[in-house]
KOLFI-139158 format. One record per residue (C-alpha): residue number from 1; residue in three letters; x, y, z negated. Coordinates in steps of 0.1 Angstrom, whole numbers. Layout:
! residues N
<marvo><num>NUM</num><residuo>ALA</residuo><c1>X</c1><c2>Y</c2><c3>Z</c3></marvo>
...
***
This chain:
! residues 259
<marvo><num>1</num><residuo>VAL</residuo><c1>709</c1><c2>379</c2><c3>-1175</c3></marvo>
<marvo><num>2</num><residuo>ILE</residuo><c1>742</c1><c2>397</c2><c3>-1177</c3></marvo>
<marvo><num>3</num><residuo>ARG</residuo><c1>730</c1><c2>432</c2><c3>-1183</c3></marvo>
<marvo><num>4</num><residuo>PRO</residuo><c1>700</c1><c2>433</c2><c3>-1208</c3></marvo>
<marvo><num>5</num><residuo>GLU</residuo><c1>669</c1><c2>446</c2><c3>-1191</c3></marvo>
<marvo><num>6</num><residuo>PRO</residuo><c1>632</c1><c2>449</c2><c3>-1201</c3></marvo>
<marvo><num>7</num><residuo>CYS</residuo><c1>607</c1><c2>423</c2><c3>-1191</c3></marvo>
<marvo><num>8</num><residuo>CYS</residuo><c1>582</c1><c2>439</c2><c3>-1167</c3></marvo>
<marvo><num>9</num><residuo>VAL</residuo><c1>553</c1><c2>420</c2><c3>-1183</c3></marvo>
<marvo><num>10</num><residuo>CYS</residuo><c1>557</c1><c2>423</c2><c3>-1221</c3></marvo>
<marvo><num>11</num><residuo>GLY</residuo><c1>582</c1><c2>452</c2><c3>-1221</c3></marvo>
<marvo><num>12</num><residuo>SER</residuo><c1>606</c1><c2>436</c2><c3>-1246</c3></marvo>
<marvo><num>13</num><residuo>ARG</residuo><c1>643</c1><c2>433</c2><c3>-1237</c3></marvo>
<marvo><num>14</num><residuo>ILE</residuo><c1>656</c1><c2>401</c2><c3>-1220</c3></marvo>
<marvo><num>15</num><residuo>ARG</residuo><c1>688</c1><c2>395</c2><c3>-1239</c3></marvo>
<marvo><num>16</num><residuo>PHE</residuo><c1>723</c1><c2>387</c2><c3>-1226</c3></marvo>
<marvo><num>17</num><residuo>ALA</residuo><c1>728</c1><c2>351</c2><c3>-1213</c3></marvo>
<marvo><num>18</num><residuo>LYS</residuo><c1>691</c1><c2>343</c2><c3>-1214</c3></marvo>
<marvo><num>19</num><residuo>THR</residuo><c1>673</c1><c2>328</c2><c3>-1184</c3></marvo>
<marvo><num>20</num><residuo>ALA</residuo><c1>649</c1><c2>351</c2><c3>-1166</c3></marvo>
<marvo><num>21</num><residuo>ILE</residuo><c1>626</c1><c2>350</c2><c3>-1135</c3></marvo>
<marvo><num>22</num><residuo>LYS</residuo><c1>631</c1><c2>375</c2><c3>-1108</c3></marvo>
<marvo><num>23</num><residuo>CYS</residuo><c1>609</c1><c2>380</c2><c3>-1077</c3></marvo>
<marvo><num>24</num><residuo>CYS</residuo><c1>630</c1><c2>381</c2><c3>-1045</c3></marvo>
<marvo><num>25</num><residuo>GLN</residuo><c1>604</c1><c2>404</c2><c3>-1028</c3></marvo>
<marvo><num>26</num><residuo>CYS</residuo><c1>597</c1><c2>431</c2><c3>-1054</c3></marvo>
<marvo><num>27</num><residuo>GLN</residuo><c1>626</c1><c2>425</c2><c3>-1078</c3></marvo>
<marvo><num>28</num><residuo>LEU</residuo><c1>601</c1><c2>421</c2><c3>-1108</c3></marvo>
<marvo><num>29</num><residuo>LEU</residuo><c1>621</c1><c2>407</c2><c3>-1138</c3></marvo>
<marvo><num>30</num><residuo>LEU</residuo><c1>604</c1><c2>388</c2><c3>-1166</c3></marvo>
<marvo><num>31</num><residuo>HIS</residuo><c1>608</c1><c2>362</c2><c3>-1194</c3></marvo>
<marvo><num>32</num><residuo>THR</residuo><c1>602</c1><c2>326</c2><c3>-1183</c3></marvo>
<marvo><num>33</num><residuo>LYS</residuo><c1>575</c1><c2>325</c2><c3>-1210</c3></marvo>
<marvo><num>34</num><residuo>CYS</residuo><c1>557</c1><c2>356</c2><c3>-1195</c3></marvo>
<marvo><num>35</num><residuo>ARG</residuo><c1>553</c1><c2>339</c2><c3>-1161</c3></marvo>
<marvo><num>36</num><residuo>GLU</residuo><c1>517</c1><c2>331</c2><c3>-1166</c3></marvo>
<marvo><num>37</num><residuo>GLN</residuo><c1>508</c1><c2>367</c2><c3>-1173</c3></marvo>
<marvo><num>38</num><residuo>CYS</residuo><c1>526</c1><c2>379</c2><c3>-1142</c3></marvo>
<marvo><num>39</num><residuo>PRO</residuo><c1>504</c1><c2>394</c2><c3>-1115</c3></marvo>
<marvo><num>40</num><residuo>SER</residuo><c1>499</c1><c2>369</c2><c3>-1086</c3></marvo>
<marvo><num>41</num><residuo>LEU</residuo><c1>505</c1><c2>395</c2><c3>-1059</c3></marvo>
<marvo><num>42</num><residuo>CYS</residuo><c1>536</c1><c2>416</c2><c3>-1057</c3></marvo>
<marvo><num>43</num><residuo>THR</residuo><c1>545</c1><c2>448</c2><c3>-1039</c3></marvo>
<marvo><num>44</num><residuo>PRO</residuo><c1>576</c1><c2>444</c2><c3>-1017</c3></marvo>
<marvo><num>45</num><residuo>ARG</residuo><c1>602</c1><c2>469</c2><c3>-1028</c3></marvo>
<marvo><num>46</num><residuo>ALA</residuo><c1>608</c1><c2>498</c2><c3>-1005</c3></marvo>
<marvo><num>47</num><residuo>HIS</residuo><c1>643</c1><c2>502</c2><c3>-991</c3></marvo>
<marvo><num>48</num><residuo>HIS</residuo><c1>649</c1><c2>532</c2><c3>-1013</c3></marvo>
<marvo><num>49</num><residuo>HIS</residuo><c1>659</c1><c2>525</c2><c3>-1049</c3></marvo>
<marvo><num>50</num><residuo>ALA</residuo><c1>675</c1><c2>545</c2><c3>-1076</c3></marvo>
<marvo><num>51</num><residuo>TRP</residuo><c1>711</c1><c2>536</c2><c3>-1086</c3></marvo>
<marvo><num>52</num><residuo>PRO</residuo><c1>721</c1><c2>527</c2><c3>-1121</c3></marvo>
<marvo><num>53</num><residuo>HIS</residuo><c1>736</c1><c2>555</c2><c3>-1142</c3></marvo>
<marvo><num>54</num><residuo>GLU</residuo><c1>768</c1><c2>535</c2><c3>-1145</c3></marvo>
<marvo><num>55</num><residuo>GLY</residuo><c1>783</c1><c2>504</c2><c3>-1129</c3></marvo>
<marvo><num>56</num><residuo>VAL</residuo><c1>812</c1><c2>492</c2><c3>-1108</c3></marvo>
<marvo><num>57</num><residuo>LEU</residuo><c1>816</c1><c2>505</c2><c3>-1073</c3></marvo>
<marvo><num>58</num><residuo>ALA</residuo><c1>799</c1><c2>475</c2><c3>-1056</c3></marvo>
<marvo><num>59</num><residuo>ASP</residuo><c1>766</c1><c2>484</c2><c3>-1075</c3></marvo>
<marvo><num>60</num><residuo>PHE</residuo><c1>764</c1><c2>516</c2><c3>-1054</c3></marvo>
<marvo><num>61</num><residuo>ALA</residuo><c1>776</c1><c2>502</c2><c3>-1020</c3></marvo>
<marvo><num>62</num><residuo>PRO</residuo><c1>754</c1><c2>494</c2><c3>-990</c3></marvo>
<marvo><num>63</num><residuo>SER</residuo><c1>749</c1><c2>458</c2><c3>-979</c3></marvo>
<marvo><num>64</num><residuo>THR</residuo><c1>767</c1><c2>462</c2><c3>-945</c3></marvo>
<marvo><num>65</num><residuo>PRO</residuo><c1>803</c1><c2>474</c2><c3>-938</c3></marvo>
<marvo><num>66</num><residuo>PRO</residuo><c1>819</c1><c2>498</c2><c3>-943</c3></marvo>
<marvo><num>67</num><residuo>LEU</residuo><c1>809</c1><c2>494</c2><c3>-980</c3></marvo>
<marvo><num>68</num><residuo>VAL</residuo><c1>811</c1><c2>531</c2><c3>-989</c3></marvo>
<marvo><num>69</num><residuo>PRO</residuo><c1>784</c1><c2>544</c2><c3>-1013</c3></marvo>
<marvo><num>70</num><residuo>THR</residuo><c1>761</c1><c2>569</c2><c3>-996</c3></marvo>
<marvo><num>71</num><residuo>LEU</residuo><c1>768</c1><c2>594</c2><c3>-1024</c3></marvo>
<marvo><num>72</num><residuo>VAL</residuo><c1>805</c1><c2>594</c2><c3>-1016</c3></marvo>
<marvo><num>73</num><residuo>VAL</residuo><c1>798</c1><c2>597</c2><c3>-979</c3></marvo>
<marvo><num>74</num><residuo>GLN</residuo><c1>775</c1><c2>626</c2><c3>-983</c3></marvo>
<marvo><num>75</num><residuo>CYS</residuo><c1>798</c1><c2>645</c2><c3>-1007</c3></marvo>
<marvo><num>76</num><residuo>VAL</residuo><c1>828</c1><c2>640</c2><c3>-984</c3></marvo>
<marvo><num>77</num><residuo>THR</residuo><c1>808</c1><c2>651</c2><c3>-953</c3></marvo>
<marvo><num>78</num><residuo>GLU</residuo><c1>796</c1><c2>682</c2><c3>-970</c3></marvo>
<marvo><num>79</num><residuo>VAL</residuo><c1>831</c1><c2>691</c2><c3>-982</c3></marvo>
<marvo><num>80</num><residuo>GLU</residuo><c1>845</c1><c2>686</c2><c3>-947</c3></marvo>
<marvo><num>81</num><residuo>THR</residuo><c1>817</c1><c2>706</c2><c3>-931</c3></marvo>
<marvo><num>82</num><residuo>ARG</residuo><c1>822</c1><c2>737</c2><c3>-951</c3></marvo>
<marvo><num>83</num><residuo>GLY</residuo><c1>849</c1><c2>733</c2><c3>-977</c3></marvo>
<marvo><num>84</num><residuo>LEU</residuo><c1>882</c1><c2>730</c2><c3>-957</c3></marvo>
<marvo><num>85</num><residuo>THR</residuo><c1>887</c1><c2>767</c2><c3>-959</c3></marvo>
<marvo><num>86</num><residuo>GLU</residuo><c1>883</c1><c2>769</c2><c3>-997</c3></marvo>
<marvo><num>87</num><residuo>THR</residuo><c1>915</c1><c2>774</c2><c3>-1017</c3></marvo>
<marvo><num>88</num><residuo>GLY</residuo><c1>921</c1><c2>749</c2><c3>-1045</c3></marvo>
<marvo><num>89</num><residuo>LEU</residuo><c1>896</c1><c2>723</c2><c3>-1032</c3></marvo>
<marvo><num>90</num><residuo>TYR</residuo><c1>891</c1><c2>696</c2><c3>-1060</c3></marvo>
<marvo><num>91</num><residuo>ARG</residuo><c1>914</c1><c2>716</c2><c3>-1083</c3></marvo>
<marvo><num>92</num><residuo>VAL</residuo><c1>890</c1><c2>745</c2><c3>-1090</c3></marvo>
<marvo><num>93</num><residuo>PRO</residuo><c1>862</c1><c2>732</c2><c3>-1112</c3></marvo>
<marvo><num>94</num><residuo>GLY</residuo><c1>825</c1><c2>736</c2><c3>-1103</c3></marvo>
<marvo><num>95</num><residuo>THR</residuo><c1>800</c1><c2>748</c2><c3>-1129</c3></marvo>
<marvo><num>96</num><residuo>GLU</residuo><c1>797</c1><c2>719</c2><c3>-1153</c3></marvo>
<marvo><num>97</num><residuo>GLN</residuo><c1>760</c1><c2>721</c2><c3>-1158</c3></marvo>
<marvo><num>98</num><residuo>LEU</residuo><c1>754</c1><c2>721</c2><c3>-1120</c3></marvo>
<marvo><num>99</num><residuo>VAL</residuo><c1>777</c1><c2>692</c2><c3>-1115</c3></marvo>
<marvo><num>100</num><residuo>ARG</residuo><c1>758</c1><c2>671</c2><c3>-1141</c3></marvo>
<marvo><num>101</num><residuo>GLU</residuo><c1>724</c1><c2>681</c2><c3>-1127</c3></marvo>
<marvo><num>102</num><residuo>TRP</residuo><c1>734</c1><c2>672</c2><c3>-1091</c3></marvo>
<marvo><num>103</num><residuo>LYS</residuo><c1>750</c1><c2>640</c2><c3>-1101</c3></marvo>
<marvo><num>104</num><residuo>ARG</residuo><c1>718</c1><c2>630</c2><c3>-1120</c3></marvo>
<marvo><num>105</num><residuo>LYS</residuo><c1>697</c1><c2>640</c2><c3>-1090</c3></marvo>
<marvo><num>106</num><residuo>LEU</residuo><c1>717</c1><c2>620</c2><c3>-1065</c3></marvo>
<marvo><num>107</num><residuo>LEU</residuo><c1>718</c1><c2>589</c2><c3>-1087</c3></marvo>
<marvo><num>108</num><residuo>GLN</residuo><c1>680</c1><c2>590</c2><c3>-1092</c3></marvo>
<marvo><num>109</num><residuo>ALA</residuo><c1>675</c1><c2>595</c2><c3>-1054</c3></marvo>
<marvo><num>110</num><residuo>GLY</residuo><c1>695</c1><c2>563</c2><c3>-1047</c3></marvo>
<marvo><num>111</num><residuo>ASP</residuo><c1>697</c1><c2>555</c2><c3>-1009</c3></marvo>
<marvo><num>112</num><residuo>VAL</residuo><c1>677</c1><c2>585</c2><c3>-998</c3></marvo>
<marvo><num>113</num><residuo>LEU</residuo><c1>698</c1><c2>615</c2><c3>-1009</c3></marvo>
<marvo><num>114</num><residuo>PRO</residuo><c1>687</c1><c2>651</c2><c3>-1009</c3></marvo>
<marvo><num>115</num><residuo>GLY</residuo><c1>708</c1><c2>674</c2><c3>-987</c3></marvo>
<marvo><num>116</num><residuo>LEU</residuo><c1>737</c1><c2>690</c2><c3>-1004</c3></marvo>
<marvo><num>117</num><residuo>SER</residuo><c1>736</c1><c2>721</c2><c3>-981</c3></marvo>
<marvo><num>118</num><residuo>SER</residuo><c1>715</c1><c2>738</c2><c3>-1008</c3></marvo>
<marvo><num>119</num><residuo>VAL</residuo><c1>745</c1><c2>736</c2><c3>-1032</c3></marvo>
<marvo><num>120</num><residuo>THR</residuo><c1>760</c1><c2>771</c2><c3>-1028</c3></marvo>
<marvo><num>121</num><residuo>ASP</residuo><c1>793</c1><c2>764</c2><c3>-1045</c3></marvo>
<marvo><num>122</num><residuo>ILE</residuo><c1>813</c1><c2>737</c2><c3>-1026</c3></marvo>
<marvo><num>123</num><residuo>HIS</residuo><c1>833</c1><c2>731</c2><c3>-1058</c3></marvo>
<marvo><num>124</num><residuo>VAL</residuo><c1>802</c1><c2>717</c2><c3>-1074</c3></marvo>
<marvo><num>125</num><residuo>VAL</residuo><c1>800</c1><c2>691</c2><c3>-1046</c3></marvo>
<marvo><num>126</num><residuo>CYS</residuo><c1>837</c1><c2>683</c2><c3>-1053</c3></marvo>
<marvo><num>127</num><residuo>GLY</residuo><c1>829</c1><c2>680</c2><c3>-1090</c3></marvo>
<marvo><num>128</num><residuo>VAL</residuo><c1>800</c1><c2>656</c2><c3>-1083</c3></marvo>
<marvo><num>129</num><residuo>LEU</residuo><c1>823</c1><c2>633</c2><c3>-1063</c3></marvo>
<marvo><num>130</num><residuo>LYS</residuo><c1>850</c1><c2>633</c2><c3>-1090</c3></marvo>
<marvo><num>131</num><residuo>ASP</residuo><c1>825</c1><c2>628</c2><c3>-1118</c3></marvo>
<marvo><num>132</num><residuo>PHE</residuo><c1>809</c1><c2>599</c2><c3>-1100</c3></marvo>
<marvo><num>133</num><residuo>LEU</residuo><c1>843</c1><c2>582</c2><c3>-1095</c3></marvo>
<marvo><num>134</num><residuo>ARG</residuo><c1>853</c1><c2>589</c2><c3>-1131</c3></marvo>
<marvo><num>135</num><residuo>GLY</residuo><c1>820</c1><c2>575</c2><c3>-1144</c3></marvo>
<marvo><num>136</num><residuo>LEU</residuo><c1>825</c1><c2>541</c2><c3>-1129</c3></marvo>
<marvo><num>137</num><residuo>LYS</residuo><c1>829</c1><c2>512</c2><c3>-1154</c3></marvo>
<marvo><num>138</num><residuo>GLU</residuo><c1>863</c1><c2>505</c2><c3>-1139</c3></marvo>
<marvo><num>139</num><residuo>PRO</residuo><c1>885</c1><c2>526</c2><c3>-1116</c3></marvo>
<marvo><num>140</num><residuo>LEU</residuo><c1>886</c1><c2>522</c2><c3>-1079</c3></marvo>
<marvo><num>141</num><residuo>VAL</residuo><c1>919</c1><c2>502</c2><c3>-1081</c3></marvo>
<marvo><num>142</num><residuo>THR</residuo><c1>902</c1><c2>479</c2><c3>-1107</c3></marvo>
<marvo><num>143</num><residuo>PHE</residuo><c1>916</c1><c2>469</c2><c3>-1141</c3></marvo>
<marvo><num>144</num><residuo>SER</residuo><c1>930</c1><c2>436</c2><c3>-1129</c3></marvo>
<marvo><num>145</num><residuo>LEU</residuo><c1>950</c1><c2>451</c2><c3>-1100</c3></marvo>
<marvo><num>146</num><residuo>HIS</residuo><c1>961</c1><c2>482</c2><c3>-1119</c3></marvo>
<marvo><num>147</num><residuo>PRO</residuo><c1>995</c1><c2>468</c2><c3>-1129</c3></marvo>
<marvo><num>148</num><residuo>ALA</residuo><c1>1002</c1><c2>457</c2><c3>-1093</c3></marvo>
<marvo><num>149</num><residuo>PHE</residuo><c1>995</c1><c2>492</c2><c3>-1079</c3></marvo>
<marvo><num>150</num><residuo>LEU</residuo><c1>1018</c1><c2>507</c2><c3>-1105</c3></marvo>
<marvo><num>151</num><residuo>ARG</residuo><c1>1046</c1><c2>483</c2><c3>-1097</c3></marvo>
<marvo><num>152</num><residuo>ALA</residuo><c1>1042</c1><c2>487</c2><c3>-1059</c3></marvo>
<marvo><num>153</num><residuo>ALA</residuo><c1>1043</c1><c2>525</c2><c3>-1061</c3></marvo>
<marvo><num>154</num><residuo>GLU</residuo><c1>1075</c1><c2>524</c2><c3>-1082</c3></marvo>
<marvo><num>155</num><residuo>ILE</residuo><c1>1096</c1><c2>503</c2><c3>-1057</c3></marvo>
<marvo><num>156</num><residuo>PRO</residuo><c1>1125</c1><c2>526</c2><c3>-1048</c3></marvo>
<marvo><num>157</num><residuo>ASP</residuo><c1>1126</c1><c2>515</c2><c3>-1011</c3></marvo>
<marvo><num>158</num><residuo>ASP</residuo><c1>1099</c1><c2>533</c2><c3>-992</c3></marvo>
<marvo><num>159</num><residuo>ALA</residuo><c1>1093</c1><c2>505</c2><c3>-967</c3></marvo>
<marvo><num>160</num><residuo>ALA</residuo><c1>1091</c1><c2>479</c2><c3>-994</c3></marvo>
<marvo><num>161</num><residuo>SER</residuo><c1>1068</c1><c2>500</c2><c3>-1015</c3></marvo>
<marvo><num>162</num><residuo>ASP</residuo><c1>1045</c1><c2>506</c2><c3>-985</c3></marvo>
<marvo><num>163</num><residuo>MET</residuo><c1>1044</c1><c2>469</c2><c3>-977</c3></marvo>
<marvo><num>164</num><residuo>ALA</residuo><c1>1036</c1><c2>460</c2><c3>-1014</c3></marvo>
<marvo><num>165</num><residuo>LEU</residuo><c1>1008</c1><c2>487</c2><c3>-1015</c3></marvo>
<marvo><num>166</num><residuo>ARG</residuo><c1>992</c1><c2>474</c2><c3>-983</c3></marvo>
<marvo><num>167</num><residuo>HIS</residuo><c1>992</c1><c2>439</c2><c3>-998</c3></marvo>
<marvo><num>168</num><residuo>VAL</residuo><c1>976</c1><c2>451</c2><c3>-1031</c3></marvo>
<marvo><num>169</num><residuo>VAL</residuo><c1>950</c1><c2>472</c2><c3>-1012</c3></marvo>
<marvo><num>170</num><residuo>SER</residuo><c1>940</c1><c2>441</c2><c3>-993</c3></marvo>
<marvo><num>171</num><residuo>LYS</residuo><c1>933</c1><c2>423</c2><c3>-1026</c3></marvo>
<marvo><num>172</num><residuo>LEU</residuo><c1>907</c1><c2>449</c2><c3>-1037</c3></marvo>
<marvo><num>173</num><residuo>PRO</residuo><c1>870</c1><c2>440</c2><c3>-1037</c3></marvo>
<marvo><num>174</num><residuo>PRO</residuo><c1>856</c1><c2>450</c2><c3>-1003</c3></marvo>
<marvo><num>175</num><residuo>ALA</residuo><c1>836</c1><c2>479</c2><c3>-1016</c3></marvo>
<marvo><num>176</num><residuo>ASN</residuo><c1>866</c1><c2>493</c2><c3>-1035</c3></marvo>
<marvo><num>177</num><residuo>ARG</residuo><c1>889</c1><c2>488</c2><c3>-1005</c3></marvo>
<marvo><num>178</num><residuo>ASP</residuo><c1>866</c1><c2>505</c2><c3>-980</c3></marvo>
<marvo><num>179</num><residuo>THR</residuo><c1>858</c1><c2>534</c2><c3>-1004</c3></marvo>
<marvo><num>180</num><residuo>LEU</residuo><c1>895</c1><c2>539</c2><c3>-1011</c3></marvo>
<marvo><num>181</num><residuo>ALA</residuo><c1>902</c1><c2>540</c2><c3>-974</c3></marvo>
<marvo><num>182</num><residuo>PHE</residuo><c1>874</c1><c2>565</c2><c3>-968</c3></marvo>
<marvo><num>183</num><residuo>LEU</residuo><c1>887</c1><c2>588</c2><c3>-996</c3></marvo>
<marvo><num>184</num><residuo>MET</residuo><c1>923</c1><c2>585</c2><c3>-984</c3></marvo>
<marvo><num>185</num><residuo>LEU</residuo><c1>914</c1><c2>597</c2><c3>-949</c3></marvo>
<marvo><num>186</num><residuo>HIS</residuo><c1>894</c1><c2>625</c2><c3>-964</c3></marvo>
<marvo><num>187</num><residuo>LEU</residuo><c1>922</c1><c2>636</c2><c3>-988</c3></marvo>
<marvo><num>188</num><residuo>LEU</residuo><c1>947</c1><c2>636</c2><c3>-959</c3></marvo>
<marvo><num>189</num><residuo>ARG</residuo><c1>924</c1><c2>660</c2><c3>-940</c3></marvo>
<marvo><num>190</num><residuo>VAL</residuo><c1>923</c1><c2>682</c2><c3>-971</c3></marvo>
<marvo><num>191</num><residuo>SER</residuo><c1>961</c1><c2>681</c2><c3>-974</c3></marvo>
<marvo><num>192</num><residuo>HIS</residuo><c1>965</c1><c2>692</c2><c3>-938</c3></marvo>
<marvo><num>193</num><residuo>SER</residuo><c1>942</c1><c2>722</c2><c3>-942</c3></marvo>
<marvo><num>194</num><residuo>PRO</residuo><c1>965</c1><c2>753</c2><c3>-948</c3></marvo>
<marvo><num>195</num><residuo>ASP</residuo><c1>936</c1><c2>773</c2><c3>-964</c3></marvo>
<marvo><num>196</num><residuo>CYS</residuo><c1>930</c1><c2>747</c2><c3>-991</c3></marvo>
<marvo><num>197</num><residuo>LYS</residuo><c1>966</c1><c2>749</c2><c3>-1004</c3></marvo>
<marvo><num>198</num><residuo>MET</residuo><c1>962</c1><c2>713</c2><c3>-1017</c3></marvo>
<marvo><num>199</num><residuo>ASP</residuo><c1>992</c1><c2>693</c2><c3>-1006</c3></marvo>
<marvo><num>200</num><residuo>VAL</residuo><c1>997</c1><c2>656</c2><c3>-1014</c3></marvo>
<marvo><num>201</num><residuo>LEU</residuo><c1>1013</c1><c2>664</c2><c3>-1047</c3></marvo>
<marvo><num>202</num><residuo>ASN</residuo><c1>984</c1><c2>686</c2><c3>-1058</c3></marvo>
<marvo><num>203</num><residuo>LEU</residuo><c1>958</c1><c2>660</c2><c3>-1047</c3></marvo>
<marvo><num>204</num><residuo>SER</residuo><c1>977</c1><c2>632</c2><c3>-1064</c3></marvo>
<marvo><num>205</num><residuo>ARG</residuo><c1>977</c1><c2>651</c2><c3>-1097</c3></marvo>
<marvo><num>206</num><residuo>VAL</residuo><c1>939</c1><c2>656</c2><c3>-1094</c3></marvo>
<marvo><num>207</num><residuo>PHE</residuo><c1>930</c1><c2>621</c2><c3>-1082</c3></marvo>
<marvo><num>208</num><residuo>GLY</residuo><c1>955</c1><c2>600</c2><c3>-1101</c3></marvo>
<marvo><num>209</num><residuo>PRO</residuo><c1>935</c1><c2>597</c2><c3>-1133</c3></marvo>
<marvo><num>210</num><residuo>THR</residuo><c1>902</c1><c2>594</c2><c3>-1113</c3></marvo>
<marvo><num>211</num><residuo>LEU</residuo><c1>912</c1><c2>567</c2><c3>-1088</c3></marvo>
<marvo><num>212</num><residuo>VAL</residuo><c1>939</c1><c2>548</c2><c3>-1106</c3></marvo>
<marvo><num>213</num><residuo>GLY</residuo><c1>929</c1><c2>552</c2><c3>-1143</c3></marvo>
<marvo><num>214</num><residuo>HIS</residuo><c1>941</c1><c2>527</c2><c3>-1168</c3></marvo>
<marvo><num>215</num><residuo>SER</residuo><c1>943</c1><c2>489</c2><c3>-1170</c3></marvo>
<marvo><num>216</num><residuo>SER</residuo><c1>915</c1><c2>488</c2><c3>-1196</c3></marvo>
<marvo><num>217</num><residuo>ALA</residuo><c1>884</c1><c2>507</c2><c3>-1206</c3></marvo>
<marvo><num>218</num><residuo>ASN</residuo><c1>898</c1><c2>518</c2><c3>-1239</c3></marvo>
<marvo><num>219</num><residuo>PRO</residuo><c1>935</c1><c2>528</c2><c3>-1235</c3></marvo>
<marvo><num>220</num><residuo>THR</residuo><c1>956</c1><c2>540</c2><c3>-1264</c3></marvo>
<marvo><num>221</num><residuo>PRO</residuo><c1>968</c1><c2>576</c2><c3>-1266</c3></marvo>
<marvo><num>222</num><residuo>LEU</residuo><c1>1003</c1><c2>564</c2><c3>-1258</c3></marvo>
<marvo><num>223</num><residuo>THR</residuo><c1>991</c1><c2>544</c2><c3>-1228</c3></marvo>
<marvo><num>224</num><residuo>ILE</residuo><c1>973</c1><c2>575</c2><c3>-1215</c3></marvo>
<marvo><num>225</num><residuo>MET</residuo><c1>1004</c1><c2>596</c2><c3>-1218</c3></marvo>
<marvo><num>226</num><residuo>GLU</residuo><c1>1026</c1><c2>570</c2><c3>-1201</c3></marvo>
<marvo><num>227</num><residuo>ASP</residuo><c1>1001</c1><c2>562</c2><c3>-1173</c3></marvo>
<marvo><num>228</num><residuo>THR</residuo><c1>995</c1><c2>598</c2><c3>-1162</c3></marvo>
<marvo><num>229</num><residuo>PRO</residuo><c1>1027</c1><c2>604</c2><c3>-1141</c3></marvo>
<marvo><num>230</num><residuo>ARG</residuo><c1>1025</c1><c2>568</c2><c3>-1128</c3></marvo>
<marvo><num>231</num><residuo>GLN</residuo><c1>988</c1><c2>573</c2><c3>-1116</c3></marvo>
<marvo><num>232</num><residuo>CYS</residuo><c1>999</c1><c2>604</c2><c3>-1096</c3></marvo>
<marvo><num>233</num><residuo>LYS</residuo><c1>1027</c1><c2>584</c2><c3>-1080</c3></marvo>
<marvo><num>234</num><residuo>VAL</residuo><c1>1003</c1><c2>557</c2><c3>-1069</c3></marvo>
<marvo><num>235</num><residuo>VAL</residuo><c1>980</c1><c2>582</c2><c3>-1052</c3></marvo>
<marvo><num>236</num><residuo>ALA</residuo><c1>1009</c1><c2>600</c2><c3>-1036</c3></marvo>
<marvo><num>237</num><residuo>ARG</residuo><c1>1022</c1><c2>567</c2><c3>-1022</c3></marvo>
<marvo><num>238</num><residuo>LEU</residuo><c1>988</c1><c2>557</c2><c3>-1009</c3></marvo>
<marvo><num>239</num><residuo>LEU</residuo><c1>985</c1><c2>590</c2><c3>-991</c3></marvo>
<marvo><num>240</num><residuo>SER</residuo><c1>1019</c1><c2>584</c2><c3>-975</c3></marvo>
<marvo><num>241</num><residuo>LEU</residuo><c1>1005</c1><c2>553</c2><c3>-957</c3></marvo>
<marvo><num>242</num><residuo>PRO</residuo><c1>996</c1><c2>559</c2><c3>-921</c3></marvo>
<marvo><num>243</num><residuo>PRO</residuo><c1>960</c1><c2>570</c2><c3>-913</c3></marvo>
<marvo><num>244</num><residuo>ASN</residuo><c1>956</c1><c2>540</c2><c3>-889</c3></marvo>
<marvo><num>245</num><residuo>PHE</residuo><c1>960</c1><c2>516</c2><c3>-918</c3></marvo>
<marvo><num>246</num><residuo>TRP</residuo><c1>930</c1><c2>532</c2><c3>-936</c3></marvo>
<marvo><num>247</num><residuo>ARG</residuo><c1>910</c1><c2>535</c2><c3>-904</c3></marvo>
<marvo><num>248</num><residuo>GLY</residuo><c1>911</c1><c2>498</c2><c3>-900</c3></marvo>
<marvo><num>249</num><residuo>PHE</residuo><c1>888</c1><c2>494</c2><c3>-930</c3></marvo>
<marvo><num>250</num><residuo>VAL</residuo><c1>862</c1><c2>520</c2><c3>-922</c3></marvo>
<marvo><num>251</num><residuo>GLU</residuo><c1>859</c1><c2>523</c2><c3>-885</c3></marvo>
<marvo><num>252</num><residuo>THR</residuo><c1>846</c1><c2>488</c2><c3>-878</c3></marvo>
<marvo><num>253</num><residuo>GLU</residuo><c1>810</c1><c2>502</c2><c3>-880</c3></marvo>
<marvo><num>254</num><residuo>GLN</residuo><c1>802</c1><c2>538</c2><c3>-881</c3></marvo>
<marvo><num>255</num><residuo>GLU</residuo><c1>765</c1><c2>540</c2><c3>-887</c3></marvo>
<marvo><num>256</num><residuo>ASN</residuo><c1>767</c1><c2>538</c2><c3>-925</c3></marvo>
<marvo><num>257</num><residuo>LEU</residuo><c1>791</c1><c2>567</c2><c3>-925</c3></marvo>
<marvo><num>258</num><residuo>VAL</residuo><c1>764</c1><c2>591</c2><c3>-912</c3></marvo>
<marvo><num>259</num><residuo>PRO</residuo><c1>744</c1><c2>605</c2><c3>-942</c3></marvo>
***
């Protein structure tokens, strides 16, 4: 056990690093000592399952490529369906209470998401997407690769910087890489919409802290101050990479990108 969870038989928590038994059919988890009290028949788990309230990106990704969480796909699809004429997309905040409510609703829904067409304010949908990405246990570029992204973005020669960034992107965990590619293609479409008035510079300011973050979970105030302009530079450089580079990661299979 890595993340402590309750035993489904006795209800007490199975502690970190302890051995447990888990059913591969219904996902029932229990202490080894509680095995005798376990029901002999299990109920196979339905395809739908609720997501954790927090985790790394892979915890939310589907099992087949492209590994982009359904929540991300649905938010992006809704924004592109009716939000590309909204001024200040992603910069204008949605109502905080509605953002929290919808994020909770989507996380509880898991794989089978309710439609977002009933969310009147598109800025709330944008807020849910940003809040989901901010709430991950580590940023999309990961703690371990964070320094490499910063170094690559700060190479003065554009061609060398692009090559270094492509190399670092390829090192990301598959779910992080595919989701980053999916988001970059989306943000490029937002930047090309004259009504949104959100160019690459504006988008990099909004998404720098969200996508790049810091190299640890608890940065010092000085680190936060020093990292902020560098985060924006990373996103701006990523958005300067050609769309075909990003499409190579997400267009291998399209069925998972349809909500």
